[in-house]
N, C-alpha and C positions, 0 to 999 in steps of 0.2 A: 290124470291127477299128478303124476310125476313128470318132470320135464325130461327125463331120460328115455331114450328110445329102447325098445325091447332088444335090439341088436347090440347096443352099446353095453347094457347092463352095468353101467357105472364104471367101466374099466377105462383107464387112461394109460397112454403109453409113456412110460418113464424112461428117460435116457435117449429117446428118439427125438431129434429136433425136427420141427416142421420146416417147410420151405421158407416161410416168412422169417423164422429164426435164423436159418442158414444165410439168408440174404442180408440180415441186419448184423450178423456177427462179423467183427473186424478181423482182418488178417493178423495172424500172430507174428510180431516182428522178430527178426533174427538178431541175436546178440552179436556185437562186434567181436572179432578175435582179439585176444589180449596176449602180449608177449609175456611169458612167465619164465621163471628159472626152472632148471631141470630138477626133477624130483629126487635125483641121486644125492643131493645135499652137497655137491662139490662146487656149486655156484659157477659152472661153466658159462651159463647165460649172462653172468654179470661181468663178462670180460670187457664190455664197453664202458663200464663205470670206472672212474679213477680210483686207484687202489687206496690213496690217502682218504678219499671221501668215503669209500666203503668201510675202511677200518674205523674212521671217526664215527660213522653211523652206528656200526655194531657196538663199539665201546660205549657210545652215548646211550644206546638202548639198554645195554646191560646195567649201566649205572642208574638210569632212570627207573628201570624195573625194581632194582634193589632199593632205591630211594622210596618209591611208592610203597613197597611191601613193608619196609622197616619203619617208615614214619607212621604207617597205619597200625602195624603190629605192636610197636613199642608202647604207646599209651594204653592199648587194650590189655596187654599183658600186665602192665603196671596197675591198671584200675581193677580189672576183673580177677586176676590171679593174685594180686598183692605183691608181685615181685618188684620190690622197690629198687633193686639194683639192676636187674636185667632190663626192665622196661625203659628206664631213662637211657641206658646204654644203647639199646636198639634204636631209640629215637635219635640219639646223637649220631650214630653211625648212618642212619637214614638221611639225616640232614647233610652229613659230609658227602654221602653219595650224590645228593642233589647238587652240592657245590661242585663236585668233580664232573658231573654232567655238564654244567654250565662252563666250566673251564675247558672241557674237551671241545665243546661247540666254539668257544671263543678262539682257541688255538687253531681249529680248522678254518674258521672265518679269516683269521689273520694270514694263514698260509695261502688261502684263496685270494685275498687282497694283494699279497706280495706277488703272486703269479700274474694277476691281472695288471698290476702296475708295471711289471717288467715287460709285458707284451705291448702296452700302449705306446705309441709314438709321443714325443713331447708335444704339449699343446702350444698354441700360439702365445698364450700368456707367459708360459715358462720360457719360450724363446725370447720374448720381449724383455723379461726380467734378466735373463742371461746377457743380452746385448747391453742393457743399461748398466749392469755390474761391470762389464768389460770396458765400457766407456769411462766409468768413474775410475777404474783402476788404471786405465791408460792416461787419463788426465792428471792423476796425482802420483806419477812415477817419480818426479823430482821434488825435493823439499820446497823449492820456490813455488812450484805449481800448487802444492798443498796449502801454502800460506795464502796464495791468491784465491784458491777455492774456499778457504775459510773466511776470507774477507769479502767474498761475493755476497754475503748476506747483508752487509752494511751498504748504505746508499752510496752510489758512485759519486765521486767528487768531480766537478767540472774543472778542466784546466783554465787558468786565468788567461785572458787574451791580451 
């Protein structure tokens, strides 16, 4: 009448996997190792990061966090608490913190661009422009040459034969 055998008595094994389940279960992948900073808080592991970059990053994070907090908190204090002086002040300070975040980023970006420009050799176009400028200055050293160079735009006259 019941499909269960007398020996099983309806018991199932919970937590034990069968051979078929073990064969079908994929291998658990290993997570790759990640380089982290020391937990001591002294940032010894950050020694390979440029100090200017690290400083700009930390300053920008502090400004950005302050901006998000104050821009969100200002209107809420103003609306829910009715603090019509404190709320707008917090909002304005938050907006100024956002502007300082952007200014910090832009100054870091400019300093990185200056470093990159100082390391790059002059390009071929720059060398060609310098050579052309040198030719023009060499040609117009005397006043007579300058007059001739100014008249060169006019059509040349043919000598009469």
